[in-house]
C-alpha positions as CSV (number, residue, x, y, z in Angstrom):
1,M,11.0,7.3,-15.1
2,T,7.7,8.5,-14.4
3,Y,6.2,9.4,-10.8
4,S,3.8,7.0,-10.9
5,I,6.5,4.5,-11.4
6,Q,8.1,5.1,-9.1
7,A,4.8,5.8,-6.3
8,L,4.1,2.6,-7.8
9,T,8.3,1.1,-7.1
10,D,8.2,2.5,-3.5
11,A,4.5,0.8,-2.6
12,L,6.2,-1.7,-2.9
13,K,9.4,-1.6,-1.5
14,R,7.2,0.1,1.4
15,A,4.5,-3.1,1.8
16,R,7.8,-5.1,1.7
17,E,9.5,-3.9,4.4
18,K,6.2,-3.5,6.2
19,K,6.4,-7.1,6.3
20,G,9.6,-7.6,7.1
21,L,11.5,-9.4,4.4
22,S,14.2,-8.2,3.2
23,Q,15.3,-8.2,-0.5
24,R,17.1,-11.3,-0.5
25,A,14.0,-13.6,1.3
26,F,11.2,-11.8,-0.9
27,A,13.0,-12.1,-4.4
28,Q,13.7,-15.8,-3.7
29,S,10.1,-16.4,-2.4
30,I,8.6,-15.0,-5.9
31,G,11.6,-16.8,-7.9
32,V,14.3,-13.9,-8.8
33,P,17.2,-12.9,-8.5
34,Q,17.8,-10.2,-6.0
35,S,19.2,-7.8,-8.2
36,R,16.8,-7.7,-10.6
37,L,14.4,-6.7,-7.4
38,S,16.8,-4.1,-6.4
39,R,16.9,-2.8,-9.9
40,I,12.5,-3.2,-9.6
41,E,12.3,-1.1,-6.2
42,S,14.4,1.0,-7.8
43,G,12.9,2.2,-11.0
44,A,16.0,0.9,-12.9
45,V,13.6,-1.8,-15.3
46,D,10.6,-1.3,-17.7
47,L,8.6,-3.5,-15.0
48,R,6.3,-6.2,-17.3
49,A,2.4,-6.0,-16.3
50,S,2.8,-9.3,-14.8
51,S,5.7,-8.9,-13.1
52,L,3.9,-6.1,-11.7
53,L,1.1,-8.4,-10.4
54,S,2.8,-11.1,-9.6
55,I,5.0,-9.1,-6.9
56,A,2.0,-7.0,-6.0
57,R,0.4,-10.7,-5.1
58,A,2.7,-12.0,-3.5
59,L,2.8,-8.8,-0.7
60,D,-1.1,-9.3,-0.4
61,L,-1.7,-6.0,-3.1
62,E,-4.2,-5.7,-5.6
63,V,-3.0,-3.8,-8.3
64,M,-6.6,-2.1,-9.9
65,L,-7.7,0.4,-12.7
66,V,-9.3,3.1,-11.1
67,P,-11.2,5.9,-12.7
68,R,-9.2,9.3,-11.9
69,Q,-12.4,11.0,-10.9
70,Y,-12.7,7.8,-7.9
71,V,-9.5,8.3,-7.1
72,P,-10.0,10.5,-4.0
73,V,-12.2,8.5,-2.6
74,V,-10.6,4.8,-3.1
75,R,-7.1,6.5,-1.1
76,G,-9.2,8.0,1.8
77,L,-10.8,4.8,1.6
78,A,-7.1,3.2,2.0
79,R,-6.4,6.0,4.3
80,K,-9.4,5.2,6.9
81,V,-8.8,1.3,6.5
82,G,-5.2,1.1,7.2
83,Q,-5.6,3.5,10.4
84,S,-5.1,1.7,13.8
85,S,-7.2,0.7,16.7
86,A,-6.4,3.5,18.6
87,D,-6.8,5.6,16.0
88,Y,-10.2,5.0,16.1
89,E,-10.5,5.7,19.5
90,A,-8.7,8.8,18.9
91,Q,-11.4,10.3,17.2
92,R,-14.2,8.9,19.4
93,P,-15.2,11.5,22.3
94,L,-14.1,10.2,25.9
95,Y,-17.6,10.4,27.3
96,Q,-21.1,11.9,26.4
97,L,-23.5,13.4,28.9
98,D,-26.4,11.6,28.9
99,G,-29.7,12.9,26.6
100,E,-26.8,14.9,24.5
101,D,-27.6,14.5,20.9
102,D,-25.1,14.0,18.1
103,D,-26.9,16.5,16.1
104,A,-26.6,19.7,18.5
């Protein structure tokens, strides 16, 4: 199995776990045996594109082909969007003096 396939299957597993779904419950919801889902998540099967799309969409994910040169941009956007509001607030100054320019 190549690194990129392992990264995909790891991402699917993380998304399932983030939703609080067991393998058994998720497998039942998408209509596959739990043993097959286990093999998919471990990378033990060669996943068809149609199966990948179905599993990803069931986890509210979308599979896209991104030009390689834009991959860092997409990853940066995904990280930014994934930040919690607490992370965002931590990046903002706690106060600003009157008349203080942001450009200084």
